[in-house]
C-alpha positions as CSV (number, residue, x, y, z in Angstrom):
1,M,0.0,-0.1,0.0
2,V,1.5,3.2,-1.1
3,E,-0.4,5.6,1.6
4,S,-0.4,4.0,5.1
5,R,-4.1,4.0,6.2
6,L,-3.6,4.5,9.9
7,H,-6.4,4.3,12.5
8,F,-5.9,6.1,15.8
9,V,-5.8,3.0,17.9
10,T,-3.2,3.3,21.0
11,P,-1.4,0.0,21.6
12,P,-1.6,-1.3,25.2
13,T,1.4,-1.9,27.2
14,S,1.9,-5.5,28.4
15,A,0.4,-4.7,32.0
16,E,-2.7,-2.9,30.4
17,A,-3.3,-5.7,27.9
18,T,-3.4,-8.1,31.0
19,A,-5.9,-5.4,32.8
20,G,-7.8,-5.2,29.5
21,R,-7.3,-1.5,29.4
22,R,-5.6,0.9,27.2
23,E,-3.1,3.6,27.6
24,P,-4.8,7.0,26.9
25,K,-3.5,9.0,23.8
26,P,-1.0,11.8,24.6
27,D,-2.7,15.3,24.4
28,W,-0.9,16.2,21.2
29,L,-2.6,13.4,19.3
30,K,-6.1,14.3,20.1
31,V,-8.0,16.4,17.6
32,R,-11.6,17.8,17.2
33,A,-13.7,15.6,14.6
34,P,-14.4,17.7,11.4
35,G,-17.8,18.7,10.6
36,S,-17.9,22.1,9.0
37,E,-20.4,23.0,6.0
38,N,-17.5,22.7,3.6
39,Y,-16.2,19.6,4.7
40,L,-19.9,17.9,4.6
41,R,-20.2,19.4,1.1
42,L,-16.9,17.7,-0.2
43,R,-17.8,14.5,1.5
44,G,-21.0,14.5,-0.3
45,I,-19.5,14.6,-3.6
46,M,-17.0,11.8,-3.0
47,R,-20.1,9.8,-2.1
48,D,-22.0,10.8,-5.1
49,L,-19.2,9.8,-7.4
50,A,-18.2,6.6,-5.5
51,L,-14.7,7.5,-4.8
52,N,-12.1,6.7,-2.3
53,T,-10.1,9.2,-0.3
54,V,-7.2,8.3,2.0
55,C,-8.3,11.4,3.9
56,E,-11.3,9.5,5.0
57,D,-10.1,5.8,4.6
58,A,-7.0,6.6,7.1
59,H,-9.1,8.4,9.6
60,C,-6.7,11.4,8.9
61,P,-6.6,14.0,11.8
62,N,-6.0,16.7,9.3
63,I,-9.1,16.2,7.0
64,G,-10.8,19.2,8.1
65,E,-8.0,21.5,7.7
66,C,-6.9,20.2,4.3
67,W,-10.2,20.2,2.9
68,H,-10.8,24.0,4.1
69,H,-7.6,24.8,2.1
70,G,-8.8,23.1,-1.0
71,T,-6.5,19.8,-0.8
72,A,-7.5,16.4,-0.8
73,T,-6.0,12.8,-1.4
74,F,-7.9,10.5,-4.0
75,M,-7.1,6.6,-3.8
76,I,-7.2,5.1,-7.1
77,L,-6.7,1.6,-8.5
78,G,-9.4,0.0,-6.1
79,D,-9.3,-0.8,-2.3
80,V,-7.4,-4.0,-2.2
81,C,-3.7,-4.1,-2.3
82,T,-1.5,-6.7,-3.8
83,R,0.9,-6.4,-0.8
84,A,0.6,-6.9,3.1
85,C,2.8,-4.3,4.9
86,T,2.4,-4.8,8.5
87,Y,2.0,-1.3,9.4
88,C,-0.8,-0.8,7.0
89,A,-4.7,-1.4,7.5
90,V,-5.7,-1.7,3.9
91,A,-7.2,-5.0,2.8
92,H,-4.7,-7.1,0.6
93,G,-5.5,-10.0,-1.7
94,R,-6.6,-10.3,-5.4
95,P,-7.7,-6.9,-6.6
96,A,-10.7,-6.3,-8.8
97,T,-10.4,-5.4,-12.4
98,L,-9.4,-1.8,-13.0
99,D,-12.0,0.8,-13.2
100,I,-11.2,2.5,-16.7
101,D,-13.8,5.4,-15.7
102,E,-12.0,6.2,-12.5
103,P,-9.8,9.0,-14.0
104,R,-12.8,10.8,-15.2
105,R,-14.6,10.5,-11.9
106,V,-11.7,11.9,-10.0
107,G,-11.3,14.8,-12.4
108,E,-15.1,15.6,-12.2
109,A,-14.8,15.5,-8.4
110,V,-11.8,17.8,-8.3
111,E,-13.6,20.3,-10.6
112,K,-16.9,20.1,-8.5
113,M,-14.9,20.6,-5.3
114,A,-12.8,23.3,-7.1
115,L,-9.7,22.0,-5.5
116,K,-6.5,24.0,-5.5
117,Y,-4.3,21.1,-4.8
118,A,-5.1,17.3,-5.6
119,V,-3.0,14.4,-4.3
120,I,-3.4,11.0,-6.1
121,T,-2.4,7.8,-4.5
122,S,-3.3,4.1,-4.9
123,V,-3.0,0.7,-3.3
124,D,-0.1,-1.3,-4.8
125,R,-1.1,-3.2,-8.0
126,D,1.5,-5.8,-8.8
127,D,-1.1,-7.7,-10.9
128,Q,-1.0,-5.1,-13.6
129,A,1.9,-5.0,-16.2
130,D,2.6,-1.3,-15.5
131,G,1.5,-1.3,-11.8
132,G,-1.2,1.1,-12.5
133,A,0.9,3.8,-13.9
134,A,-1.3,4.5,-16.9
135,S,-4.3,5.1,-14.6
136,F,-2.1,7.6,-12.6
137,A,-1.2,9.4,-16.0
138,A,-4.9,9.3,-17.1
139,T,-6.1,11.0,-13.8
140,I,-3.4,13.7,-13.9
141,R,-4.2,14.6,-17.5
142,E,-8.1,14.5,-16.6
143,I,-7.4,16.8,-13.6
144,K,-5.4,19.2,-15.7
145,R,-8.1,19.3,-18.6
146,R,-10.8,20.2,-16.3
147,L,-9.0,22.5,-13.9
148,P,-5.8,23.6,-15.4
149,D,-4.9,25.7,-12.0
150,C,-5.1,22.8,-9.8
151,R,-1.7,21.3,-9.0
152,V,-1.5,17.6,-8.8
153,E,0.8,15.6,-6.7
154,V,1.2,11.8,-7.3
155,L,2.2,9.3,-4.4
156,I,3.2,6.4,-6.3
157,P,4.1,2.7,-5.7
158,D,7.5,1.4,-6.5
159,F,6.3,-0.3,-9.9
160,K,8.8,-3.2,-8.7
161,G,11.6,-1.0,-9.6
162,E,10.7,-0.7,-13.4
163,A,11.6,2.6,-15.2
164,G,9.0,2.4,-17.8
165,P,5.9,3.0,-15.5
166,L,7.6,5.7,-13.6
167,E,8.5,7.4,-16.8
168,T,4.7,7.0,-18.1
169,V,3.6,8.9,-14.8
170,L,6.2,11.6,-15.2
171,R,5.3,12.3,-18.8
172,A,1.8,13.3,-17.6
173,R,3.4,16.1,-15.9
174,P,2.4,15.8,-12.2
175,D,3.6,19.0,-10.1
176,V,5.1,16.8,-7.4
177,L,6.5,13.1,-7.4
178,N,6.0,11.4,-3.9
179,H,7.1,7.9,-3.0
180,N,7.2,7.2,0.6
181,T,10.3,5.6,2.3
182,E,8.4,4.9,5.4
183,T,11.1,3.3,7.5
184,V,14.7,2.7,7.9
185,P,16.4,0.0,6.0
186,R,16.7,-2.5,8.8
187,L,13.2,-2.8,9.3
188,Y,12.0,-3.0,5.8
189,R,11.8,-6.9,5.7
190,A,9.7,-6.7,8.7
191,V,7.3,-4.2,7.9
192,R,7.2,-3.5,4.3
193,S,6.2,-6.5,2.3
194,G,7.7,-6.6,-1.3
195,G,9.2,-3.3,-0.8
196,K,13.2,-2.6,-0.8
197,Y,15.0,0.1,0.6
198,G,17.4,0.5,-2.4
199,R,14.5,0.4,-4.9
200,T,13.0,3.4,-3.0
201,L,16.1,5.4,-3.6
202,E,16.5,4.2,-7.1
203,L,13.0,5.5,-7.9
204,L,13.4,8.9,-6.4
205,D,16.7,9.3,-8.1
206,R,15.4,8.3,-11.6
207,A,12.6,10.8,-11.1
208,R,14.9,13.6,-10.4
209,A,17.1,12.6,-13.4
210,F,14.1,12.0,-15.7
211,T,12.3,15.4,-14.8
212,P,14.6,17.8,-12.8
213,A,11.9,20.4,-12.9
214,I,9.4,18.3,-10.7
215,P,10.2,18.2,-7.0
216,T,10.6,14.8,-5.4
217,K,8.9,14.0,-2.0
218,T,9.0,11.4,0.6
219,G,7.8,10.3,4.1
220,M,8.8,8.5,7.1
221,M,6.8,6.9,10.1
222,M,8.2,7.2,13.5
223,G,7.7,4.3,16.1
224,L,8.3,1.4,14.3
225,G,11.7,0.6,16.4
226,E,14.1,2.8,14.3
227,E,17.1,4.3,16.2
228,H,18.0,8.0,16.0
229,D,21.0,7.5,14.0
230,E,19.4,5.2,11.5
231,V,16.8,7.9,10.8
232,V,19.5,10.5,10.1
233,E,21.4,8.3,7.7
234,V,18.1,7.8,5.9
235,F,18.0,11.6,5.6
236,R,21.5,11.5,4.0
237,D,20.5,8.9,1.8
238,L,17.3,11.0,0.5
239,R,19.5,14.1,0.1
240,A,22.2,12.0,-2.0
241,V,19.4,11.3,-4.7
242,G,17.9,15.0,-4.6
243,V,14.8,14.6,-2.5
244,S,13.8,18.1,-1.6
245,I,10.5,17.5,0.4
246,L,10.2,15.3,3.5
247,T,7.5,14.5,6.0
248,L,7.7,12.8,9.3
249,G,4.7,11.6,11.2
250,Q,3.9,9.2,14.2
251,Y,3.0,5.7,13.3
252,L,0.0,4.3,15.2
253,R,-0.8,0.6,15.1
254,P,-4.1,-0.3,13.3
255,S,-4.8,-3.5,15.3
256,D,-3.1,-5.9,17.3
257,R,-2.3,-7.8,14.4
258,H,-0.2,-5.1,12.7
259,A,3.5,-4.3,13.4
260,V,4.0,-3.0,17.0
261,M,4.3,0.6,17.7
262,T,7.4,1.0,20.0
263,R,6.9,4.4,21.4
264,Y,5.4,7.7,20.8
265,Y,7.7,10.5,19.8
266,H,7.2,13.8,21.7
267,P,6.6,17.0,19.5
268,D,10.1,18.2,20.6
269,E,11.5,15.2,19.1
270,F,9.8,15.8,15.9
271,R,11.1,19.6,16.0
272,E,14.6,18.1,16.3
273,L,14.4,15.8,13.4
274,K,13.1,18.6,11.3
275,R,15.9,20.8,12.3
276,I,18.5,18.2,11.3
277,A,16.7,17.5,8.1
278,L,16.7,21.2,7.0
279,G,20.3,21.4,8.0
280,M,21.0,18.8,5.4
281,G,19.5,20.9,2.7
282,F,15.7,19.5,2.4
283,V,13.7,22.4,1.0
284,H,10.7,21.8,3.0
285,V,10.0,19.5,6.1
286,E,6.8,18.8,7.8
287,A,7.5,17.0,11.1
288,G,5.1,16.5,13.8
289,P,2.9,13.6,15.4
290,L,-0.2,14.2,13.4
291,V,1.7,14.8,10.1
292,R,0.9,12.8,7.1
293,S,2.1,12.7,3.6
294,S,-0.5,15.2,2.2
295,Y,-0.4,17.7,5.2
296,H,0.4,21.2,3.9
297,A,1.1,19.7,0.5
298,H,0.2,22.8,-1.1
299,E,3.0,24.6,1.0
300,Q,5.4,22.1,0.5
301,A,5.1,22.2,-3.2
302,D,5.5,26.2,-3.3
303,A,8.7,25.8,-1.4
304,A,10.1,23.2,-3.6
305,V,9.2,25.0,-6.7
306,A,10.6,28.4,-5.3
307,A,13.9,26.5,-4.6
308,L,14.0,24.8,-8.0
309,G,13.7,28.2,-9.8
310,S,16.2,30.1,-7.6
């Protein structure tokens, strides 16, 4: 799964599990449920067009804020993933046939919502020869045709390391190319089914080489058991392949069947990681317990484009 669909379930300590109680969330993970008039209007459009949004499926805490600012994340290629990453709550197995009308409906939704910024992500579709790249490209083109001023970010799978599908997506000219690193290399085998750390770096490097004018972006989850030095080393690797935008957020365990969350990171720790990353040359860093890949995406894109043009 490309964008981890995280539900806010706090894992119990061993003592609490025995007692049948769960530790309350830290105050910094508590947010008010969305319910504004604009939020309800946009949600109605999604229902009418039978579309999936990561914003809703992931129970994202920032949905109200992002939709207020005209940003939404659409999940294409169905809702069943061909991989089974242990941090992710999305269903995995054999996906349904691709919906060839989906790009049109996403474009229609973006137009009706009058979005300023749209993020397109997907489940992994290893059953498709191109990994779903053609659907990404068609969706980008449909949005640009209907709403030329809307910027489009794509959060893509790794396409099993093949260059062709990546180039298919980039030729459609998204405004930002995002592929999440998720965690440190030591933990890939345990938590990221089918993924390879080297493949992630290679994809990001290829994207920058093929289209230098399109900023590259990636994200990591904190709390899977990574060590501080390992995280900083990943920052170095990402800068070495030209990544300019970085997001860092708290991993929250979807259920007792998923990868264990080892600890909560305090907001001060996120601020320190942001300071380190900016010092390495990242153009924009979003870091905090509630940060997800699309949080403040429009601001991230503004900063990256300004840097590329300077």
